[in-house]
C-alpha positions as CSV (number, residue, x, y, z in Angstrom):
1,X,64.3,-14.4,14.3
2,X,67.6,-14.2,12.5
3,X,69.6,-17.1,11.1
4,X,71.4,-17.5,14.4
5,X,68.5,-17.3,16.5
6,X,66.7,-19.8,14.3
7,X,69.5,-22.1,14.4
8,X,69.4,-22.3,18.4
9,X,65.8,-22.5,18.8
10,X,64.5,-25.0,16.3
11,X,62.5,-27.2,18.1
12,X,62.5,-31.4,18.1
13,X,60.3,-33.3,16.2
14,X,59.2,-34.9,19.2
15,X,60.0,-33.8,22.9
16,X,63.2,-35.6,24.3
17,X,62.2,-37.7,27.4
18,X,65.1,-36.0,29.6
19,X,64.8,-32.6,28.1
20,X,68.1,-32.9,26.8
21,X,69.4,-29.3,25.0
22,X,71.4,-31.0,22.2
23,X,69.6,-33.4,20.3
24,X,70.6,-36.8,21.5
25,X,72.3,-39.2,19.0
26,X,69.9,-41.9,18.0
27,X,72.8,-44.5,17.1
28,X,70.1,-47.2,16.0
29,X,69.5,-48.9,12.8
30,X,66.0,-50.0,13.5
31,X,62.9,-48.7,15.4
32,X,60.1,-50.8,17.2
33,X,56.5,-50.4,16.5
34,X,53.3,-51.0,18.4
35,X,51.4,-52.5,15.8
36,X,51.7,-54.2,12.2
37,X,49.4,-51.6,11.1
38,X,51.6,-48.9,12.4
39,X,54.5,-50.4,10.6
40,X,52.9,-50.7,7.4
41,X,51.8,-47.1,7.5
42,X,55.4,-46.0,8.2
43,X,56.9,-48.4,5.4
44,X,54.5,-46.9,2.9
45,X,54.7,-43.2,3.7
46,X,51.4,-42.6,5.4
47,X,53.2,-41.7,8.5
48,X,56.8,-39.9,8.9
49,X,57.9,-42.5,11.5
50,X,61.4,-43.7,11.3
51,X,62.0,-47.1,10.0
52,X,65.6,-47.7,9.0
53,X,68.6,-45.3,9.7
54,X,69.8,-45.9,6.1
55,X,66.5,-44.0,5.1
56,X,65.8,-41.9,7.8
57,X,67.0,-41.0,11.4
58,X,65.8,-38.5,14.1
59,X,69.4,-37.1,14.8
60,X,69.9,-36.4,11.1
61,X,66.4,-35.3,10.3
62,X,66.8,-32.5,13.2
63,X,70.1,-31.5,11.5
64,X,68.1,-31.1,8.1
65,X,65.1,-29.4,10.0
66,X,67.7,-26.9,11.1
67,X,69.3,-26.3,7.6
68,X,65.8,-25.9,6.2
69,X,64.5,-23.6,8.7
70,X,67.4,-21.1,8.1
71,X,67.6,-21.3,4.3
72,X,63.9,-21.4,3.5
73,X,64.4,-24.7,1.5
74,X,61.3,-26.7,0.9
75,X,63.4,-29.7,1.7
76,X,66.7,-30.9,2.9
77,X,68.6,-34.5,2.4
78,X,71.9,-34.9,4.3
79,X,74.3,-37.4,2.8
80,X,77.5,-38.8,3.9
81,X,79.9,-36.3,1.4
82,X,79.6,-33.5,-0.8
83,X,80.1,-35.7,-3.9
84,X,77.5,-37.9,-2.8
85,X,75.4,-35.0,-2.9
86,X,76.4,-34.1,-6.5
87,X,75.9,-37.6,-7.5
88,X,72.4,-38.3,-5.9
89,X,71.3,-34.8,-7.4
90,X,72.0,-36.0,-11.0
91,X,71.0,-39.7,-10.8
92,X,67.6,-38.1,-9.7
93,X,67.3,-35.7,-12.6
94,X,69.2,-37.3,-15.4
95,X,68.6,-40.3,-17.8
96,X,70.1,-41.7,-20.9
97,X,70.2,-39.1,-23.3
98,X,70.4,-36.1,-21.0
99,X,72.7,-33.4,-21.2
100,X,74.4,-31.1,-18.8
101,X,75.3,-27.5,-19.2
102,X,78.3,-26.3,-17.1
103,X,82.1,-25.0,-17.3
104,X,85.4,-26.6,-17.3
105,X,86.1,-25.0,-14.1
106,X,85.0,-27.7,-11.7
107,X,86.2,-29.4,-8.9
108,X,88.2,-32.4,-10.0
109,X,85.9,-35.3,-8.7
110,X,82.9,-33.2,-9.9
111,X,84.6,-33.1,-13.6
112,X,85.5,-36.6,-13.3
113,X,81.8,-37.6,-12.5
114,X,80.7,-35.8,-15.5
115,X,83.2,-37.2,-18.2
116,X,83.5,-40.5,-16.7
117,X,80.8,-41.9,-14.6
118,X,77.8,-40.5,-15.9
119,X,79.2,-40.5,-19.5
120,X,79.4,-44.2,-19.3
121,X,75.3,-44.1,-18.6
122,X,74.8,-42.1,-21.7
123,X,74.7,-38.5,-19.9
124,X,76.4,-35.9,-22.0
125,X,78.0,-33.0,-20.4
126,X,78.4,-29.6,-22.7
127,X,81.0,-27.4,-21.4
128,X,80.9,-23.6,-22.3
129,X,82.0,-20.2,-20.7
130,X,79.0,-19.6,-18.1
131,X,79.9,-16.0,-18.0
132,X,78.8,-15.9,-21.9
133,X,75.1,-15.7,-21.7
134,X,74.7,-16.3,-25.5
135,X,77.1,-19.3,-25.3
136,X,74.9,-21.1,-22.2
137,X,71.5,-20.4,-24.1
138,X,72.7,-21.8,-27.6
139,X,74.0,-25.1,-25.9
140,X,70.5,-25.9,-24.3
141,X,67.8,-28.0,-25.7
142,X,65.1,-30.2,-24.8
143,X,67.6,-33.0,-23.4
144,X,69.0,-30.9,-21.0
145,X,68.5,-31.5,-17.3
146,X,70.2,-29.3,-15.8
147,X,72.6,-26.2,-15.8
148,X,75.1,-26.9,-13.2
149,X,77.9,-24.5,-11.7
150,X,80.0,-23.8,-8.8
151,X,79.2,-20.2,-7.3
152,X,83.1,-19.7,-6.8
153,X,85.0,-22.2,-8.9
154,X,87.8,-23.9,-7.1
155,X,90.5,-23.3,-7.8
156,X,89.8,-20.4,-10.6
157,X,87.6,-18.2,-8.1
158,X,85.2,-17.5,-11.1
159,X,82.1,-15.7,-10.4
160,X,79.0,-16.1,-12.4
161,X,76.3,-13.5,-12.4
162,X,73.3,-15.7,-10.7
163,X,70.8,-13.7,-11.4
164,X,71.2,-13.6,-15.3
165,X,72.0,-17.3,-15.6
166,X,68.8,-18.2,-13.3
167,X,67.0,-15.8,-16.0
168,X,68.2,-17.9,-18.9
169,X,67.4,-21.3,-17.1
170,X,64.0,-20.2,-16.4
171,X,63.4,-19.1,-20.0
172,X,64.7,-22.4,-21.2
173,X,62.7,-24.4,-18.8
174,X,65.6,-26.3,-17.2
175,X,66.6,-26.2,-13.4
176,X,69.7,-24.2,-12.2
177,X,71.8,-26.4,-9.8
178,X,74.4,-24.9,-7.8
179,X,77.4,-26.1,-5.6
180,X,77.6,-23.2,-3.0
181,X,80.1,-24.8,-0.7
182,X,82.3,-21.9,-0.5
183,X,80.2,-19.6,0.9
184,X,78.1,-20.7,3.7
185,X,74.2,-19.9,4.7
186,X,75.1,-17.2,6.7
187,X,76.5,-15.3,3.7
188,X,74.5,-16.3,0.9
189,X,70.8,-17.3,0.1
190,X,70.9,-19.3,-2.9
191,X,67.0,-19.1,-3.2
192,X,66.8,-15.6,-3.6
193,X,69.3,-15.8,-6.6
194,X,67.3,-18.2,-8.5
195,X,69.0,-21.5,-7.4
196,X,66.3,-24.4,-7.8
197,X,68.7,-27.1,-6.4
198,X,71.6,-26.0,-4.0
199,X,74.3,-28.8,-3.1
200,X,76.7,-28.0,-0.2
201,X,79.8,-30.1,1.0
202,X,78.8,-29.8,4.8
203,X,82.3,-31.1,5.7
204,X,83.5,-27.7,5.2
205,X,82.3,-24.5,7.2
206,X,79.4,-26.5,8.8
207,X,81.4,-29.3,10.4
208,X,83.0,-27.1,12.8
209,X,86.5,-27.6,11.9
210,X,86.8,-30.6,9.7
211,X,85.1,-33.0,12.1
212,X,83.3,-35.1,9.9
213,X,82.2,-35.7,6.2
214,X,78.9,-34.8,4.7
215,X,76.8,-33.2,2.0
216,X,73.4,-31.8,1.8
217,X,70.8,-31.3,-1.3
218,X,68.4,-28.3,-0.7
219,X,65.2,-28.3,-2.7
220,X,63.7,-24.8,-3.0
221,X,60.6,-26.2,-4.3
222,X,61.1,-23.6,-7.4
223,X,61.3,-25.3,-10.6
224,X,58.0,-27.1,-12.4
225,X,59.5,-30.5,-12.9
226,X,56.3,-31.1,-15.5
227,X,58.9,-29.5,-17.5
228,X,61.7,-32.2,-16.8
229,X,61.7,-35.4,-19.3
230,X,62.4,-37.4,-16.4
231,X,60.2,-36.5,-13.7
232,X,57.5,-35.0,-15.9
233,X,55.1,-38.1,-14.9
234,X,55.8,-37.9,-11.4
235,X,55.2,-34.3,-11.1
236,X,51.7,-34.8,-12.0
237,X,51.1,-36.1,-8.9
238,X,53.9,-34.5,-6.6
239,X,53.9,-31.1,-8.5
240,X,57.0,-29.1,-7.3
241,X,57.8,-31.8,-4.8
242,X,58.8,-34.4,-7.4
243,X,62.6,-34.1,-7.2
244,X,62.5,-34.7,-3.4
245,X,60.1,-37.5,-3.9
246,X,62.1,-39.3,-6.2
247,X,65.6,-38.4,-4.3
248,X,63.9,-39.7,-0.7
249,X,61.8,-42.4,-1.8
250,X,64.0,-44.0,-4.5
251,X,67.6,-42.7,-5.4
252,X,69.1,-42.1,-2.0
253,X,67.5,-45.2,-0.5
254,X,68.9,-47.2,-3.2
255,X,72.4,-45.8,-3.3
256,X,72.8,-46.0,0.3
257,X,74.7,-42.6,1.2
258,X,72.5,-41.2,4.0
259,X,74.2,-39.3,6.7
260,X,75.0,-41.2,9.9
261,X,73.6,-39.9,13.4
262,X,77.1,-39.4,14.6
263,X,78.1,-37.1,11.9
264,X,74.8,-35.2,11.9
265,X,75.0,-34.6,15.7
266,X,78.8,-33.2,15.1
267,X,77.5,-31.0,12.2
268,X,74.4,-29.7,14.5
269,X,77.1,-28.7,16.9
270,X,79.2,-26.9,13.8
271,X,76.1,-25.2,12.7
272,X,75.8,-23.4,15.7
273,X,79.2,-21.5,15.6
274,X,79.0,-21.5,11.8
275,X,78.7,-17.9,11.5
276,X,81.2,-16.9,14.2
277,X,83.9,-18.9,12.5
278,X,83.1,-17.6,8.9
279,X,83.3,-13.8,10.2
280,X,86.9,-14.5,11.7
281,X,88.1,-16.7,8.8
282,X,86.6,-14.2,6.0
283,X,88.1,-11.2,7.5
284,X,91.5,-12.9,8.1
285,X,91.5,-13.8,4.4
286,X,90.8,-10.6,3.0
287,X,93.4,-8.9,5.3
288,X,95.9,-11.4,4.5
289,X,95.4,-11.2,0.6
290,X,95.8,-7.5,0.9
291,X,99.2,-8.0,2.9
292,X,100.5,-10.6,0.1
293,X,100.0,-8.4,-2.8
294,X,102.9,-6.3,-1.2
295,X,105.6,-9.3,-1.5
296,X,107.8,-9.0,-4.5
297,X,108.1,-12.9,-4.6
298,X,104.2,-13.5,-5.4
299,X,103.3,-12.8,-9.1
300,X,99.4,-12.5,-8.2
301,X,96.9,-13.1,-5.5
302,X,93.6,-14.0,-6.7
303,X,90.4,-13.3,-4.5
304,X,87.2,-12.1,-5.2
305,X,87.1,-9.6,-2.4
306,X,90.1,-7.5,-3.8
307,X,89.1,-4.4,-5.5
308,X,91.3,-5.2,-8.6
309,X,89.6,-8.8,-9.0
310,X,87.8,-9.2,-12.3
311,X,84.9,-10.8,-10.2
312,X,85.1,-7.9,-7.4
313,X,81.6,-6.3,-8.2
314,X,79.3,-9.4,-8.8
315,X,81.1,-11.4,-6.0
316,X,80.1,-8.2,-3.5
317,X,76.8,-8.2,-5.0
318,X,76.0,-11.7,-4.2
319,X,78.2,-12.5,-1.2
320,X,78.7,-9.2,0.5
321,X,82.2,-7.5,1.7
322,X,84.1,-11.0,2.7
323,X,83.3,-13.4,-0.3
324,X,85.0,-16.6,1.3
325,X,87.9,-17.5,3.0
326,X,90.1,-19.3,0.6
327,X,92.2,-17.8,-2.2
328,X,95.2,-18.7,-4.5
329,X,98.3,-17.0,-5.4
330,X,101.0,-17.8,-8.1
331,X,104.9,-18.0,-7.8
332,X,107.3,-18.0,-10.8
333,X,107.0,-22.0,-11.2
334,X,106.0,-25.1,-9.8
335,X,109.1,-25.5,-8.3
336,X,109.1,-22.3,-6.4
337,X,105.7,-23.5,-5.2
338,X,106.8,-26.9,-3.9
339,X,110.0,-25.0,-2.1
340,X,107.2,-22.6,-0.5
341,X,105.0,-25.2,0.6
342,X,108.0,-27.2,1.9
343,X,109.4,-24.5,4.1
344,X,105.9,-23.8,5.8
345,X,106.1,-24.0,9.7
346,X,102.3,-23.1,10.8
347,X,100.2,-23.7,7.7
348,X,99.4,-27.3,7.0
349,X,100.0,-28.9,3.9
350,X,96.7,-30.7,3.3
351,X,93.3,-31.0,1.3
352,X,90.0,-29.9,2.5
353,X,88.5,-26.3,2.9
354,X,87.8,-24.0,5.9
355,X,89.2,-26.2,8.6
356,X,89.9,-24.3,11.9
357,X,93.4,-24.3,10.9
358,X,94.7,-22.9,7.5
359,X,95.6,-25.2,5.0
360,X,98.1,-25.2,1.9
361,X,97.8,-27.2,-1.4
362,X,99.1,-27.4,-4.8
363,X,96.1,-28.3,-6.8
364,X,97.7,-29.1,-10.4
365,X,100.0,-31.9,-8.4
366,X,97.2,-33.2,-6.2
367,X,93.5,-32.6,-6.8
368,X,94.0,-32.4,-10.5
369,X,97.2,-34.6,-10.5
370,X,95.8,-37.5,-12.4
371,X,94.5,-35.3,-15.4
372,X,96.7,-34.6,-18.4
373,X,98.5,-31.3,-19.0
374,X,96.1,-30.7,-21.8
375,X,93.0,-31.1,-19.4
376,X,94.5,-28.7,-16.7
377,X,94.9,-26.3,-19.3
378,X,91.5,-26.7,-20.4
379,X,90.4,-26.4,-16.8
380,X,92.7,-23.3,-15.9
381,X,94.8,-25.1,-13.4
382,X,98.2,-23.7,-13.5
383,X,101.3,-25.5,-12.2
384,X,102.3,-22.2,-10.3
385,X,99.1,-21.8,-8.4
386,X,98.9,-22.4,-4.5
387,X,95.4,-22.7,-3.0
388,X,95.0,-21.5,0.8
389,X,92.1,-22.3,3.1
390,X,92.3,-19.7,5.8
391,X,91.6,-20.9,9.3
392,X,91.2,-19.0,12.8
393,X,94.6,-18.4,13.4
394,X,96.0,-14.6,14.0
395,X,96.5,-12.9,10.4
396,X,99.9,-11.7,11.4
397,X,100.9,-15.2,12.4
398,X,99.7,-16.4,9.2
399,X,101.6,-13.5,7.3
400,X,104.9,-14.3,9.2
401,X,104.7,-18.0,8.1
402,X,104.2,-16.6,4.3
403,X,107.2,-14.3,4.5
404,X,109.6,-17.0,6.0
405,X,108.8,-19.5,3.6
406,X,109.2,-17.2,0.4
407,X,112.6,-16.3,1.7
């Protein structure tokens, strides 16, 4: 079965009493047991029965099962935001004295998590150019807990060759952790490119048009956690399941960031139309970028699907002919960017990505607005850049809004 068929025909863990075609919302905090013995077995992990919805829930589990089936991941954990997924991942694998190898080309809150929150617990972040293989390899040592990246950085739109980076990570015995939010499962399989742990903000493509917040952690079961300083002892009993065991049995329970059943229901429905929406949005995005390149007011258009883009070849090899529905463009100044945004009629001035509506944002003054000018420069976040998330509107209507706003 292909991806769409697998999505639509993933069976429930238990038959529904009424034969419902859509998974019911189990809006319950607790679950009754027939006996004290059955209750003990569930709470001690001897059975997979649900005990409490902060830990597991039937509706959320079904959503996780669907993701696992279409991706081939060994396990999937659904949380209440993409940032929760990133945070839970690194609390699972990092400890005092650990270091993370990554780029400064990161989403603003991820950067803040690394240099602020985790640094306070003596977790070091070592920044480098992830496209420079020698530089990456030189920074990895016995305390490195992961190499982390975004598969297309936001908003710089840098693309790293994942196969090369994966070979380095494997050679140095560290897991490769990737945020793959900007390309959905229907266009990219992280496991095939050597990613060990995949992180996704399901708020984006999966939710079905910004209906809800959510995050996912996918463990492909490909890393030998005996090589991890933090998880090596656990791996003696759990093997390649050590990461998921630590995450599910301790970390996400203690942090309390599990996805709610209402969100899981909405995102399960969104998952069913994800590929159709992605086909439309990504096709429109590439066509719109080509049109905008002809407008004299625009200094440059940045999208990895354009043939003159520096990352065109590697993006095509990894993501196909339509690498995402996000692009950026530069105007001559910050003031020109604000004037353009204030004149938009149809395109919405809003944050988020991959809503059904097209969204525009000025990253330097918003997502990165609390960072110093020096840090923004180091992160390559320009005052002259506007980021566009393309929705499901007609390409000519979007182009017309650009034209009138640029006059």
